[in-house]
C-alpha positions as CSV (number, residue, x, y, z in Angstrom):
1,M,179.9,64.6,216.3
2,N,179.7,66.8,213.1
3,K,177.9,70.1,213.3
4,I,175.1,70.8,210.8
5,I,175.5,74.1,208.8
6,P,172.2,75.9,208.1
7,Q,171.3,75.9,204.4
8,S,170.7,79.7,204.4
9,I,174.3,80.3,205.2
10,L,175.5,78.3,202.2
11,P,174.6,80.8,199.5
12,T,176.2,83.6,201.4
13,I,179.4,81.6,201.8
14,G,179.3,80.6,198.1
15,R,178.9,84.3,197.1
16,Q,181.9,85.2,199.3
17,I,184.0,82.5,197.8
18,I,183.0,83.4,194.2
19,N,183.7,87.1,194.9
20,Q,187.1,86.3,196.4
21,I,188.0,84.1,193.4
22,S,186.8,86.9,191.0
23,R,188.9,89.5,192.7
24,L,192.0,87.2,192.6
25,L,191.4,86.7,188.8
26,G,190.5,90.3,188.1
27,L,186.9,89.5,187.2
28,P,183.7,91.3,188.1
29,T,182.1,90.3,191.4
30,I,178.5,89.1,191.7
31,E,177.5,92.5,193.1
32,N,179.2,94.2,190.1
33,L,177.4,91.9,187.6
34,E,174.0,92.5,189.4
35,A,174.6,96.2,189.3
36,Q,175.4,96.1,185.6
37,L,172.3,93.9,185.0
38,Q,170.1,96.4,186.9
39,E,171.6,99.3,184.9
40,K,171.0,97.6,181.6
41,T,167.4,96.7,182.6
42,E,166.7,100.3,183.5
43,Q,168.2,101.5,180.2
44,L,166.0,99.0,178.3
45,E,163.0,100.1,180.3
46,Q,163.8,103.7,179.5
47,I,164.2,103.0,175.8
48,Y,161.0,101.0,175.8
49,A,159.2,103.9,177.5
50,Q,160.6,106.4,175.0
51,Q,159.7,104.2,172.0
52,K,156.2,103.8,173.4
53,A,156.0,107.6,173.8
54,I,157.3,108.2,170.3
55,Y,154.7,105.7,168.9
56,R,151.9,107.5,170.8
57,V,153.0,110.9,169.5
58,I,153.4,109.6,165.9
59,S,149.9,108.0,166.2
60,K,148.4,111.4,167.1
61,I,150.3,113.1,164.3
62,R,148.9,110.6,161.8
63,A,145.4,110.8,163.2
64,S,144.8,114.3,161.8
65,L,145.1,116.0,158.5
66,D,144.9,119.5,160.0
67,L,148.4,121.0,160.3
68,E,147.6,123.3,163.3
69,T,146.1,120.4,165.3
70,I,149.1,118.2,164.5
71,F,151.6,120.8,165.7
72,Q,149.6,121.8,168.8
73,T,149.2,118.2,169.8
74,T,152.8,117.3,169.1
75,T,154.4,120.2,170.9
76,K,152.3,119.6,173.9
77,E,153.2,115.9,174.1
78,T,156.8,116.5,173.4
79,C,157.0,119.3,176.0
80,R,155.7,117.0,178.7
81,L,157.5,113.8,177.7
82,L,160.9,115.6,177.7
83,G,160.1,117.5,180.9
84,V,161.0,120.9,179.3
85,E,159.2,124.2,179.8
86,R,158.5,125.1,176.2
87,V,158.5,123.5,172.7
88,S,158.2,125.7,169.7
89,V,158.4,125.5,165.9
90,Y,160.5,127.9,163.8
91,R,159.6,128.1,160.1
92,F,162.0,129.3,157.5
93,N,161.1,131.7,154.7
94,E,162.5,131.9,151.2
95,E,165.4,134.2,152.3
96,W,166.4,131.8,155.2
97,G,165.0,134.2,157.8
98,G,161.9,133.0,159.6
99,E,159.4,133.2,162.4
100,F,158.2,131.3,165.4
101,V,154.7,130.1,164.7
102,G,152.4,131.1,167.5
103,D,149.8,128.4,166.9
104,F,152.4,125.6,166.8
105,E,153.9,125.9,170.3
106,F,153.2,124.7,173.8
107,A,154.5,126.0,177.2
108,E,154.0,124.8,180.7
109,V,152.1,126.9,183.2
110,G,154.2,129.8,184.4
111,W,156.0,130.2,181.1
112,D,153.0,130.4,178.8
113,E,152.4,134.1,179.4
114,L,155.8,135.2,178.2
115,E,155.7,137.3,175.0
116,F,157.3,134.5,173.1
117,T,155.0,133.5,170.2
118,D,151.6,135.0,171.0
119,N,151.7,136.1,167.4
120,N,154.1,134.9,164.9
121,T,157.5,136.2,166.1
122,I,160.0,137.2,163.4
123,W,163.5,136.0,164.2
124,N,166.0,136.5,161.4
125,D,169.3,134.9,162.4
126,C,172.1,136.4,160.3
127,Y,174.1,133.2,160.6
128,L,171.2,131.1,159.4
129,Q,170.5,133.5,156.5
130,K,174.2,133.7,155.5
131,H,174.6,129.9,155.5
132,Q,171.1,129.1,154.3
133,G,170.1,127.1,157.3
134,G,173.5,126.4,158.6
135,R,174.0,123.0,160.3
136,Y,170.4,122.3,160.0
137,R,170.7,121.8,156.2
138,S,173.0,118.9,157.0
139,N,170.3,117.4,159.2
140,E,172.3,118.1,162.4
141,T,170.9,118.8,165.8
142,L,172.0,121.6,168.2
143,V,172.2,121.1,171.9
144,V,173.0,123.9,174.4
145,K,172.9,123.0,178.1
146,D,173.7,126.6,179.2
147,I,173.8,129.6,176.9
148,Y,176.4,131.2,179.0
149,Q,178.8,128.3,178.8
150,V,179.1,127.6,175.0
151,G,180.8,130.7,173.7
152,L,177.8,132.4,172.0
153,S,178.2,136.0,170.8
154,Q,176.8,138.7,173.0
155,C,174.2,139.7,170.5
156,H,173.0,136.1,170.3
157,I,172.9,135.8,174.1
158,E,170.9,139.1,174.3
159,I,168.3,137.7,171.9
160,L,168.0,134.5,173.9
161,E,167.7,136.5,177.1
162,Q,164.9,138.5,175.6
163,F,162.9,135.3,175.5
164,H,164.2,134.0,178.9
165,I,166.0,131.0,177.2
166,R,168.7,129.3,179.4
167,A,169.1,126.0,177.6
168,Y,167.8,124.4,174.4
169,A,167.9,121.5,172.0
170,T,166.9,121.8,168.4
171,A,166.3,119.4,165.5
172,P,165.6,120.2,161.8
173,I,162.3,119.6,160.1
174,F,162.6,118.5,156.5
175,V,159.8,118.3,154.0
176,K,161.1,115.9,151.3
177,Q,164.7,117.2,150.7
178,K,164.0,120.8,151.7
179,L,164.7,122.3,155.2
180,W,161.3,123.6,156.3
181,G,161.9,124.6,159.9
182,I,163.2,123.7,163.3
183,L,161.6,121.9,166.3
184,A,163.0,123.5,169.5
185,A,162.8,122.4,173.2
186,Y,163.6,125.2,175.6
187,Q,164.4,125.4,179.3
188,H,163.8,128.9,180.8
189,S,164.4,128.5,184.5
190,R,167.8,126.8,184.6
191,P,170.6,125.0,182.6
192,R,169.9,121.4,181.5
193,E,171.9,118.3,180.7
194,W,170.3,117.0,177.5
195,E,170.3,113.2,177.6
196,T,171.1,111.4,174.3
197,A,167.7,109.7,174.5
198,A,165.9,113.0,174.8
199,V,167.7,114.5,171.8
200,N,167.0,111.3,169.8
201,F,163.3,111.6,170.8
202,L,163.2,115.2,169.6
203,T,164.9,114.3,166.3
204,Q,162.4,111.5,165.6
205,I,159.5,113.8,166.3
206,A,160.9,116.4,164.0
207,V,161.1,113.8,161.2
208,Q,157.5,112.8,161.7
209,L,156.5,116.5,161.7
210,G,158.2,116.8,158.3
211,F,156.1,113.9,157.0
212,A,153.0,115.6,158.4
213,V,153.8,118.9,156.7
214,Q,154.4,117.0,153.4
215,Q,151.1,115.2,153.7
216,A,149.3,118.4,154.5
217,E,150.9,120.2,151.6
218,Q,150.0,117.3,149.3
219,L,146.4,117.4,150.6
220,A,146.3,121.2,150.1
221,E,147.5,120.7,146.5
222,V,144.9,118.1,145.9
223,E,142.2,120.3,147.4
224,Q,143.4,123.3,145.4
225,T,143.4,121.3,142.2
226,A,139.9,120.1,143.0
227,K,138.8,123.7,143.8
228,D,140.3,124.9,140.5
229,L,138.6,122.1,138.6
230,R,135.3,123.0,140.3
231,A,135.8,126.7,139.5
232,A,136.7,125.9,135.9
233,S,133.7,123.6,135.6
234,Q,131.4,126.3,137.0
235,Q,132.9,128.9,134.7
236,Q,132.5,126.6,131.6
237,M,128.9,125.8,132.6
238,I,128.2,129.6,133.0
239,L,129.9,130.2,129.7
240,F,127.9,127.5,128.0
241,N,124.6,128.9,129.4
242,L,125.6,132.5,128.5
243,I,126.5,131.4,125.0
244,S,123.1,129.7,124.6
245,E,121.4,132.8,126.0
246,I,123.4,135.0,123.6
247,R,122.6,132.9,120.6
248,E,118.9,132.5,121.4
249,S,118.0,136.0,122.7
250,L,118.0,139.2,120.6
251,D,117.1,141.4,123.6
252,L,120.3,143.2,124.5
253,D,119.0,144.5,127.8
254,T,118.4,140.9,129.0
255,L,121.8,139.9,127.7
256,F,123.5,142.8,129.5
257,K,121.9,141.9,132.8
258,T,122.4,138.2,132.6
259,T,126.0,138.6,131.5
260,A,126.9,141.0,134.3
261,K,125.3,138.9,136.9
262,E,126.7,135.5,135.8
263,V,130.2,136.8,135.2
264,R,130.5,138.4,138.6
265,K,129.2,135.2,140.1
266,A,131.7,133.0,138.2
267,L,134.7,135.2,139.0
268,E,133.6,136.2,142.5
269,S,134.5,139.8,141.7
270,D,133.1,143.0,143.3
271,R,131.6,144.5,140.2
272,V,131.0,143.6,136.5
273,G,129.8,146.3,134.2
274,I,129.1,146.7,130.5
275,F,130.2,150.0,129.2
276,R,129.0,151.5,125.9
277,F,130.7,154.4,124.0
278,Y,128.5,157.1,122.6
279,P,128.4,157.0,118.8
280,E,130.5,159.7,117.2
281,S,132.3,160.5,120.5
282,N,135.6,159.2,119.3
283,Y,135.6,156.9,122.3
284,C,135.9,159.7,124.8
285,Y,132.4,159.6,126.2
286,G,130.1,156.8,127.3
287,E,128.2,155.2,130.2
288,F,127.6,151.8,131.9
289,V,124.4,150.3,130.5
290,S,124.3,147.3,132.8
291,E,126.1,146.1,136.0
292,S,126.1,143.6,138.8
293,V,127.8,145.0,142.0
294,L,128.1,144.2,145.6
295,P,125.9,146.5,147.8
296,I,128.9,148.0,149.6
297,Y,130.3,149.6,146.5
298,D,128.9,152.5,144.4
299,S,126.8,151.8,141.3
300,T,128.2,152.9,138.0
301,L,124.9,153.0,136.2
302,S,123.9,156.3,134.5
303,I,127.2,157.9,135.3
304,K,128.6,159.8,132.3
305,V,132.2,159.0,131.7
306,N,134.5,161.5,130.0
307,D,137.9,160.0,129.4
308,Y,139.9,161.9,126.8
309,C,143.0,159.8,127.7
310,F,141.3,156.7,126.6
311,G,139.9,158.1,123.4
312,E,143.2,159.7,122.4
313,Q,145.7,157.0,123.5
314,Y,144.1,153.6,124.2
315,A,141.0,153.2,122.0
316,I,142.9,152.2,118.9
317,Y,144.6,149.3,120.8
318,Y,141.3,148.0,122.1
319,Q,139.8,148.3,118.7
320,Q,142.6,145.9,117.6
321,G,141.6,143.4,120.3
322,R,143.8,144.5,123.2
323,M,142.9,143.2,126.6
324,Q,143.9,145.0,129.8
325,V,144.6,142.9,133.0
326,L,145.6,145.0,136.1
327,T,146.4,143.3,139.4
328,D,147.1,146.7,141.0
329,I,146.2,150.0,139.3
330,Y,148.9,151.8,141.3
331,N,151.7,149.6,140.1
332,A,150.7,149.4,136.4
333,G,152.3,152.5,135.0
334,L,149.1,154.2,134.3
335,K,148.8,157.9,133.7
336,D,147.3,160.1,136.4
337,C,144.2,160.9,134.3
338,H,143.5,157.2,133.9
339,I,144.0,156.5,137.6
340,Q,141.6,159.3,138.5
341,V,138.9,157.7,136.4
342,L,139.5,154.3,138.1
343,E,139.5,155.8,141.6
344,K,136.2,157.4,140.8
345,F,134.7,153.8,140.7
346,Q,136.7,152.5,143.7
347,I,138.7,150.1,141.4
348,K,141.9,148.5,142.8
349,A,142.3,145.8,140.0
350,Q,140.4,145.0,136.8
351,I,140.1,143.1,133.6
352,I,139.0,145.2,130.6
353,M,137.9,143.3,127.4
354,P,136.8,145.1,124.2
355,L,133.4,144.5,122.8
356,I,133.5,144.7,119.0
357,M,130.5,145.2,116.7
358,G,131.5,144.5,113.2
359,S,134.9,146.2,112.8
360,K,134.2,149.0,115.4
361,L,134.8,149.2,119.1
362,W,131.3,149.2,120.6
363,G,132.1,149.1,124.3
364,L,134.0,147.4,127.1
365,L,133.3,144.4,129.4
366,C,134.7,145.5,132.8
367,I,135.5,143.2,135.7
368,H,136.4,145.3,138.8
369,Q,138.0,144.3,142.1
370,C,137.3,147.1,144.6
371,E,138.3,145.7,148.0
372,N,142.0,145.1,147.2
373,S,144.5,144.2,144.4
374,R,144.0,140.8,142.8
375,E,146.1,138.2,140.9
376,W,143.9,137.1,138.0
377,T,144.4,133.5,136.9
378,A,144.9,132.2,133.4
379,A,141.6,130.4,133.6
380,E,139.8,133.5,134.5
381,I,141.4,135.5,131.7
382,R,140.6,132.8,129.2
383,F,137.0,132.7,130.5
384,V,136.6,136.5,129.9
385,K,138.1,136.3,126.4
386,Q,135.7,133.5,125.4
387,L,132.7,135.4,126.8
388,A,133.6,138.7,125.2
389,A,134.0,137.0,121.8
390,Q,130.5,135.5,122.0
391,F,129.1,138.8,123.3
392,S,130.6,140.6,120.3
393,V,128.8,138.1,118.1
394,A,125.6,139.0,119.8
395,L,126.2,142.7,119.2
396,E,126.8,142.1,115.5
397,H,123.6,140.0,115.4
398,S,121.7,142.8,117.0
399,H,123.0,145.3,114.6
400,L,122.1,143.2,111.6
401,L,118.6,142.7,113.2
402,A,118.1,146.4,113.4
403,Q,118.9,146.7,109.7
404,T,116.5,144.0,108.7
405,R,113.6,144.6,111.0
406,S,110.9,144.0,108.4
407,Q,112.4,140.7,107.5
408,A,112.4,139.8,111.2
409,D,108.6,140.0,111.3
410,E,108.3,137.7,108.4
411,L,110.8,135.3,109.9
412,G,108.9,135.3,113.2
413,N,105.7,134.3,111.4
414,T,107.5,131.6,109.5
415,L,109.0,130.3,112.8
416,D,105.5,130.3,114.4
417,A,104.1,128.4,111.4
418,L,107.0,126.0,111.5
419,K,106.5,125.4,115.3
420,Q,102.8,124.7,114.7
421,A,103.7,122.3,111.8
422,N,106.1,120.5,114.0
423,L,103.5,120.2,116.8
424,K,101.0,118.9,114.3
425,L,103.6,116.4,112.8
426,E,104.5,115.3,116.3
427,R,100.8,114.8,117.2
428,L,100.1,113.0,113.9
429,A,103.1,110.7,114.5
430,R,101.6,109.6,117.8
431,L,97.9,109.4,116.8
432,D,96.0,106.9,114.7
433,G,94.7,108.8,111.7
434,L,91.2,107.3,111.9
435,T,90.3,107.0,115.5
436,Q,92.5,109.9,116.8
437,V,93.7,107.8,119.7
438,P,97.4,106.8,120.1
439,N,98.7,104.5,117.4
440,R,100.7,101.3,117.6
441,R,104.1,103.1,117.5
442,Y,103.3,105.2,120.5
443,F,101.7,102.2,122.2
444,D,105.0,100.3,121.9
445,E,107.0,103.2,123.2
446,F,104.7,103.9,126.2
447,L,104.4,100.2,127.2
448,D,108.2,99.8,127.1
449,Q,108.5,103.0,129.3
450,E,105.9,101.8,131.8
451,W,107.3,98.3,131.9
452,L,110.6,99.7,133.1
453,R,109.0,102.2,135.5
454,M,106.8,99.7,137.2
455,G,109.7,97.3,137.4
456,R,111.7,99.9,139.3
457,Q,108.8,100.8,141.6
458,K,107.8,97.1,142.1
459,Q,104.2,98.0,141.1
460,F,101.6,96.1,139.1
461,L,101.2,96.8,135.3
462,S,98.1,95.5,133.5
463,L,97.4,95.2,129.8
464,I,94.0,94.8,128.1
465,M,93.8,93.6,124.5
466,L,90.3,94.0,123.0
467,D,88.9,93.0,119.6
468,V,85.6,93.8,117.9
469,D,83.6,90.7,117.5
470,Y,82.9,89.6,113.9
471,F,84.1,92.9,112.5
472,K,84.9,91.5,109.1
473,L,81.2,90.6,108.6
474,Y,80.3,94.1,109.7
475,N,82.5,95.6,107.1
476,D,81.3,93.2,104.4
477,V,77.7,94.0,105.0
478,F,77.8,97.8,105.8
479,G,81.0,98.8,103.9
480,H,84.3,100.1,105.1
481,Q,83.0,103.6,105.7
482,E,80.5,102.4,108.2
483,G,83.2,100.1,109.6
484,D,85.4,103.1,110.2
485,K,82.6,105.0,112.0
486,C,82.1,102.0,114.2
487,L,85.8,101.9,115.2
488,I,85.7,105.6,115.9
489,K,82.8,105.2,118.2
490,I,84.4,102.2,120.0
491,A,87.7,104.1,120.5
492,H,86.0,107.2,121.9
493,T,83.8,105.2,124.2
494,A,86.6,103.1,125.5
495,Q,88.7,106.2,126.0
496,G,85.9,107.7,128.1
497,V,86.0,104.8,130.5
498,L,89.6,105.5,131.5
499,K,89.9,107.9,134.4
500,C,93.5,107.8,135.4
501,P,95.7,110.3,133.4
502,A,98.5,107.6,133.2
503,D,96.1,105.0,131.5
504,L,96.5,104.7,127.7
505,L,94.1,103.4,125.0
506,A,95.8,102.8,121.7
507,R,94.8,101.3,118.4
508,Y,96.8,98.1,118.1
509,G,95.9,97.3,114.6
510,G,92.7,96.8,112.4
511,E,89.8,96.3,114.8
512,E,92.0,95.5,117.8
513,F,92.8,98.0,120.6
514,A,95.0,97.9,123.7
515,V,94.8,99.5,127.1
516,I,97.8,100.1,129.4
517,L,97.0,100.4,133.1
518,S,99.9,101.4,135.3
519,N,99.7,100.8,139.1
520,T,96.7,98.5,138.5
521,D,96.4,95.0,139.9
522,R,94.3,92.1,138.5
523,I,91.1,93.2,140.3
524,G,91.4,96.8,139.0
525,A,92.2,95.7,135.5
526,C,89.2,93.3,135.4
527,E,86.9,96.1,136.6
528,V,88.1,98.4,133.8
529,A,87.7,95.6,131.2
530,A,84.1,95.0,132.4
531,Q,83.3,98.7,132.2
532,I,84.7,99.0,128.7
533,Q,82.7,95.9,127.6
534,S,79.5,97.3,129.1
535,A,80.0,100.8,127.6
536,I,80.5,99.3,124.1
537,K,77.3,97.2,124.4
538,A,75.5,100.3,125.6
539,L,76.2,101.9,122.3
540,G,73.7,99.5,120.7
541,I,75.5,99.5,117.3
542,L,73.6,97.0,115.2
543,H,75.5,94.0,113.9
544,P,74.3,91.9,110.9
545,S,75.2,88.6,112.6
546,G,71.6,88.0,113.5
547,K,68.3,89.5,114.5
548,E,68.7,92.6,116.7
549,Q,72.3,91.7,117.3
550,I,74.7,94.5,118.4
551,V,78.4,95.1,118.2
552,T,80.3,93.5,121.1
553,I,84.0,93.1,122.0
554,S,86.1,90.4,123.5
555,L,88.9,91.3,126.0
556,G,92.0,89.5,127.2
557,I,93.8,90.8,130.3
558,A,97.3,90.2,131.7
559,T,98.8,91.6,135.0
560,Q,102.4,91.4,136.2
561,I,105.0,93.2,138.4
562,P,107.8,93.5,135.8
563,S,111.1,91.9,136.7
564,L,114.3,90.7,135.0
565,A,113.0,87.2,135.0
566,Q,110.1,88.3,132.7
567,T,110.0,89.8,129.2
568,L,107.7,92.4,127.7
569,H,107.1,90.1,124.8
570,G,105.9,87.4,127.1
571,F,103.6,89.9,128.9
572,I,101.9,90.9,125.6
573,G,101.6,87.2,124.8
574,Q,99.7,86.6,128.0
575,A,97.1,89.2,127.1
576,D,96.9,87.8,123.6
577,K,96.3,84.3,125.0
578,A,93.6,85.6,127.3
579,L,91.9,87.4,124.3
580,Y,92.0,84.1,122.3
581,E,90.4,82.3,125.2
582,A,87.6,84.9,125.4
583,K,86.8,84.3,121.7
584,Q,86.9,80.6,122.3
585,Q,84.4,80.9,125.0
586,G,81.9,82.6,122.7
587,R,83.1,86.2,122.5
588,D,81.4,89.2,124.2
589,C,83.3,88.6,127.4
590,W,86.6,89.2,129.2
591,I,89.2,86.7,130.4
592,H,92.2,87.3,132.7
593,F,95.3,85.3,131.9
594,S,95.3,83.9,135.5
595,M,91.8,82.4,134.8
596,I,93.1,80.2,132.0
597,S,93.8,76.6,132.8
598,Q,97.3,75.3,132.8
599,D,96.6,73.3,129.7
600,A,95.3,76.3,127.8
601,K,98.3,78.4,128.9
602,S,100.7,75.9,127.4
603,F,99.1,75.8,123.9
C-alpha cells in the first residue's frame, strides 16, 4: 500500500531540490534571491521616503517668499530628516570669505546653546579665499566622517574643535551661475558614516535653496524698482505742485516754508533749509530764512553764519552753477574751516544747490543728513536741480516785482476786472437773456449729466415740458414787450415752485420751458407739474382769448430710470408727446406720458 505524503512537505522538498540544483550549477539559491529581493525592496522604500521628504521640504521652500522663513524651515526639516545635530548656512562675500548666518540655522536640543551662530559668525577660510570657493565652485560636495581621520591641517582642526564639529557634509548653494554659499550638516557628538542617499538629499536641498534665493532676490529687485518708481512719482508730483506754487505765488515767505517742508518730505532728509546771503557781504555772511527740520536736531533759523572760506574760495563756483553733493563730510577733502561750519549744524552729508537771482548768487538750497552719512541717488540729485532752477525763477520774478510795484497794483485791478468779466460771461453763457433762468444750452448739458448720474444710481429722473397756451395771440394783441413781461413772470413763478436745489427750470425756446427733476418718480413729478400750473393761473395775467380769460399753461411729463436700453432723445420725446396730448385735450392741464393710450403713444 502506498504512503500519502502531506502537501505541506512538498514545497519544502521542492525548495531543497531547487537549492541543491542551484548550488550544483553555481546559481543563487531561493534564500539568496529572497534576501536580494528584500534588500531591493528596502532600498526602494528608502528612496521613496527620501523623495517624499525632499518633495515636502521643496513644497515648504516654495510656499514662502520670505528668505528667513525659507531657510529656517529648510534647515529644521533637513536636520531632522538626516538625523544630524545641526544644519547651518554659510554665505560668501565678495572676497570669498564669509559668515555663518545665525537666522538661517537649526540645531537639536543640547547643541542649540553652543556659541555657533547666535550672531552672524565670520569664518574666513584662507583656502576658500585663495581658490575663490575651491571645490564648491565646481559644484562638488565635501563629506568628512571624522575630522581626525581625513588629514586636515592642525589649524583647520582647531577651528572645527572650537565649534565642537566632529563630522560634516556640505553642498554648494548656487544662485544662477554664481556660488552664493554652502549648506552644511554637522555632527557634534561623534563621527558619522554619510550615506550616499543622505548626501544626495543635502545636495538637492541646496539646489532648491539656490532657487529660493534667486526668487527672493528677483522679488527684492522688483520691490525696489516699484519703490523707486513710487519715490520718483512722489518727487515729480511734489515738484509739479511746487512749480505751480512758485509760478502762482509772489509771497517769498510762503514759498520758502512750502519748499523746505515738501523737499524734506520728498527726500526723507533730516533738514532742509533756505540760506540767504546778506547783500554786499561778498558771500561771507548770511542766515537761514526758512527750514523744515526733525525735532531731534537743532534749528538753523536766525543763526548768523560767518564763513570766509566760502566767500573767498567757493562762492565763485556756485555763482557759475556748481552743485555740491557730499555723502560724508569727513571723506570729502574739505578744509577744516568748512568742516567746522558743517559740524555746527550737526551735518554728516548734504546737497547744496545755488539759488540764482538774475546773474547773482542769492542764496543756497541746503539738504542736510544729520544722523549719518548718505548715498544720494541720481533721481534725488535731479529732483533738487529741477527745483532749484524753478526757485531761481521765482526769485527773479520777485525781484522784478519789487522794481515794478506800482504796475502790480494796476495789474491786480485789471485781473480783478477780468475775473469779474469772466464770471459775468460764464453766467451769461448759461442764462437766458430775457427770463434770467438757465438757457437751452445749459439745459442740454444738465439733462445729459443727470441722465448719466441717475442711470448709475438706478434712480428716477423726471422731465416736465410746459408751454404757454395761445401765446402767439397774446403777442399779437398786446405786443412783444408785454409778451416778454409775461414770459418773465411765468419763469420766475415756476422757479419759485421748485424747492430742491438739484431741480432745474430752463427756457427751452420761445414760450416753452422745461423742468428737470432728479430723484423724482411719477407721483412727485405730477405734483410739481400741478403746483406750477396752479401758480401760473394764480398770477391772473389777462389773456385776449375771451372775456376774463387768463394766461394758462399746458404741461407734458415723462419719468424714467435711465438705462442703456433707453436714449435721452427718446426721453425728451416722451415729454413732448405728453405735452402734445395735453394741448389736444383742451390745454390748461398736465398729462404724464404713462397716461397716454397705446394708440396715442405710437403716433
